[in-house]
C-alpha positions as CSV (number, residue, x, y, z in Angstrom):
1,M,13.3,-26.4,-10.6
2,Q,13.4,-24.8,-14.1
3,I,11.7,-21.5,-14.9
4,G,8.7,-21.9,-17.0
5,K,5.1,-20.8,-17.3
6,D,3.4,-20.4,-14.0
7,T,6.5,-20.4,-11.9
8,V,7.4,-17.7,-9.5
9,V,11.0,-16.4,-10.1
10,T,12.9,-14.4,-7.6
11,I,15.9,-12.3,-8.7
12,T,18.2,-9.6,-7.8
13,Y,19.0,-7.0,-10.5
14,E,20.7,-4.1,-11.7
15,L,19.4,-1.6,-14.3
16,F,22.0,0.5,-16.3
17,S,21.8,3.1,-19.0
18,R,23.4,2.1,-22.2
19,D,26.5,4.1,-21.3
20,G,26.9,2.1,-18.1
21,E,25.5,4.4,-15.5
22,L,23.8,2.4,-12.7
23,I,20.1,3.5,-12.5
24,E,18.6,1.2,-10.1
25,E,19.6,-1.9,-8.1
26,T,17.7,-4.3,-5.7
27,E,18.4,-4.1,-2.1
28,D,16.2,-7.1,-1.6
29,A,15.2,-9.7,-4.1
30,V,12.1,-9.2,-6.1
31,S,9.7,-11.9,-7.4
32,Y,7.5,-12.1,-10.4
33,L,5.1,-14.5,-12.0
34,H,6.7,-16.1,-15.2
35,G,4.8,-16.8,-18.3
36,G,3.3,-13.8,-19.9
37,Y,1.8,-12.0,-16.8
38,A,3.6,-8.7,-17.6
39,G,5.6,-8.8,-14.4
40,I,9.0,-8.2,-16.0
41,F,10.2,-7.0,-19.4
42,P,9.4,-9.6,-22.2
43,P,13.0,-10.0,-23.3
44,V,14.1,-10.7,-19.7
45,E,11.5,-13.3,-19.4
46,E,12.6,-14.8,-22.6
47,A,16.2,-15.0,-21.4
48,L,15.2,-16.6,-18.1
49,E,12.9,-19.2,-19.6
50,G,14.2,-22.8,-18.9
51,Q,16.9,-21.5,-16.6
52,A,17.2,-22.4,-12.8
53,V,18.7,-20.8,-9.5
54,G,22.1,-19.3,-9.9
55,Y,21.5,-18.4,-13.5
56,A,22.8,-14.8,-14.3
57,C,22.2,-12.9,-17.5
58,R,22.5,-9.5,-19.1
59,V,19.8,-8.3,-21.4
60,D,20.0,-5.2,-23.6
61,L,16.6,-3.6,-24.0
62,E,15.6,-1.1,-26.6
63,A,13.2,1.5,-25.5
64,D,10.1,-0.3,-26.9
65,D,11.1,-3.4,-24.9
66,A,11.6,-1.4,-21.5
67,F,9.5,1.8,-20.7
68,G,8.3,2.5,-24.3
69,E,9.2,5.3,-26.6
70,Y,8.8,9.0,-25.3
71,E,5.3,10.3,-26.3
72,E,5.0,14.0,-26.7
73,E,1.2,13.8,-26.4
74,L,1.7,12.7,-22.8
75,I,2.8,16.2,-21.8
76,R,0.0,18.3,-20.7
77,Q,-0.4,21.8,-19.4
78,E,-2.9,22.2,-16.4
79,S,-4.4,25.0,-14.5
80,R,-2.2,25.8,-11.4
81,A,-5.4,25.7,-9.3
82,L,-5.7,22.0,-9.8
83,F,-2.5,21.5,-7.6
84,P,-1.6,21.9,-4.0
85,P,0.1,25.1,-3.1
86,D,3.4,23.7,-2.5
87,V,3.7,22.0,-6.1
88,R,7.2,21.9,-7.5
89,A,9.1,20.3,-10.4
90,G,9.7,16.6,-9.8
91,M,6.7,15.9,-7.7
92,Q,4.5,13.1,-9.1
93,F,0.7,12.8,-9.3
94,E,-1.7,10.0,-10.4
95,G,-4.2,11.1,-12.9
96,A,-6.5,9.9,-15.7
97,A,-5.0,9.6,-19.2
98,E,-6.2,12.4,-21.4
99,D,-8.4,10.2,-23.6
100,D,-9.3,7.3,-21.3
101,E,-10.8,8.2,-17.9
102,E,-10.4,4.5,-16.7
103,D,-6.6,4.5,-17.5
104,T,-4.4,6.2,-15.1
105,L,-0.9,7.4,-15.4
106,I,1.8,8.8,-13.0
107,Y,2.5,12.3,-14.0
108,T,5.8,14.0,-13.2
109,V,5.7,17.9,-12.7
110,R,8.1,19.4,-15.1
111,E,7.5,23.2,-14.7
112,V,5.4,25.5,-12.5
113,T,4.2,29.0,-13.3
114,D,1.8,31.3,-11.5
115,E,-0.9,30.1,-13.9
116,H,0.0,26.5,-15.1
117,V,1.6,23.4,-14.1
118,V,3.2,21.3,-17.0
119,V,3.2,17.6,-16.2
120,D,4.6,14.5,-18.2
121,G,2.9,11.1,-18.2
122,N,6.0,9.4,-19.7
123,H,7.9,7.1,-17.6
124,P,11.2,8.8,-16.6
125,L,13.0,6.2,-18.5
126,A,10.9,6.2,-21.5
127,G,12.8,6.6,-24.9
128,Q,15.9,5.1,-23.3
129,P,17.6,1.9,-24.1
130,L,18.7,0.1,-21.0
131,T,20.7,-2.9,-19.9
132,F,19.1,-5.3,-17.3
133,V,21.4,-7.6,-15.3
134,C,20.0,-10.2,-13.1
135,T,20.7,-13.4,-11.0
136,V,18.0,-15.9,-10.1
137,T,17.8,-16.6,-6.5
138,E,14.7,-18.8,-6.3
139,V,12.2,-20.5,-8.5
140,R,9.0,-22.2,-7.3
141,A,5.6,-23.4,-8.5
142,A,3.1,-20.5,-8.4
143,S,-0.1,-21.2,-6.1
144,G,-3.4,-21.3,-7.5
145,E,-4.3,-18.0,-5.8
146,E,-1.2,-16.3,-7.5
147,L,-2.3,-17.7,-10.8
148,R,-5.9,-16.5,-10.3
149,H,-4.6,-13.0,-9.4
150,G,-1.9,-12.8,-12.0
151,H,0.9,-11.8,-9.5
152,V,3.1,-13.1,-6.7
153,H,2.0,-13.0,-3.1
154,G,4.0,-13.1,0.0
155,A,7.7,-12.6,0.4
156,H,9.1,-10.5,-2.5
157,G,5.6,-10.0,-4.0
158,H,2.1,-8.5,-3.4
159,E,0.5,-8.3,0.0
160,H,-3.2,-8.1,0.1
C-alpha cells in the first residue's frame, strides 16, 4: 500500500541538530494519520507521500517547518507564590497562553528567585533547524473512527 491521504503511517525516526547531534530517536515505532492532520512535520509528510513500507528518507527542516521560530514574547515572569515550594529550573508546567485563555502551552522554568519564576512557553527546540531521518515500517488504511477523531488509535497511536 502506498502512503496517501487517510492512511496510517508507522515510522521509526531519529531527530538531529543541524550539526549532527542526535536529539531524539524512537525506541518503538510511532504512527500518524497522513493527509494534513498535523501529526507530523509537513515537509516530512510531503516526502513520504506516495511511498511504501521500507522507504527511508532524510528531511532538513528549517525552524518554521519544525517547532517554529523562537518568540521572546512567550517568556513570562510570574509570582513565586503561584508555584510549588520545590520549583526549580527545568521543570515544566501547563498554562494558558497570555492572550488566549483557551490555548494552553507547556512552560519550562528558566529561573527561580525568591520573588519570581521566569517561564518560557517556547518549545525547547524552537528556533532551531533540524534534520529528521525516518523509515516507514507499516502503512494501512485509516479506520472511520480514526478519520473522525483526526488521529491514530491502537498500537503506536492514541488510546481512549
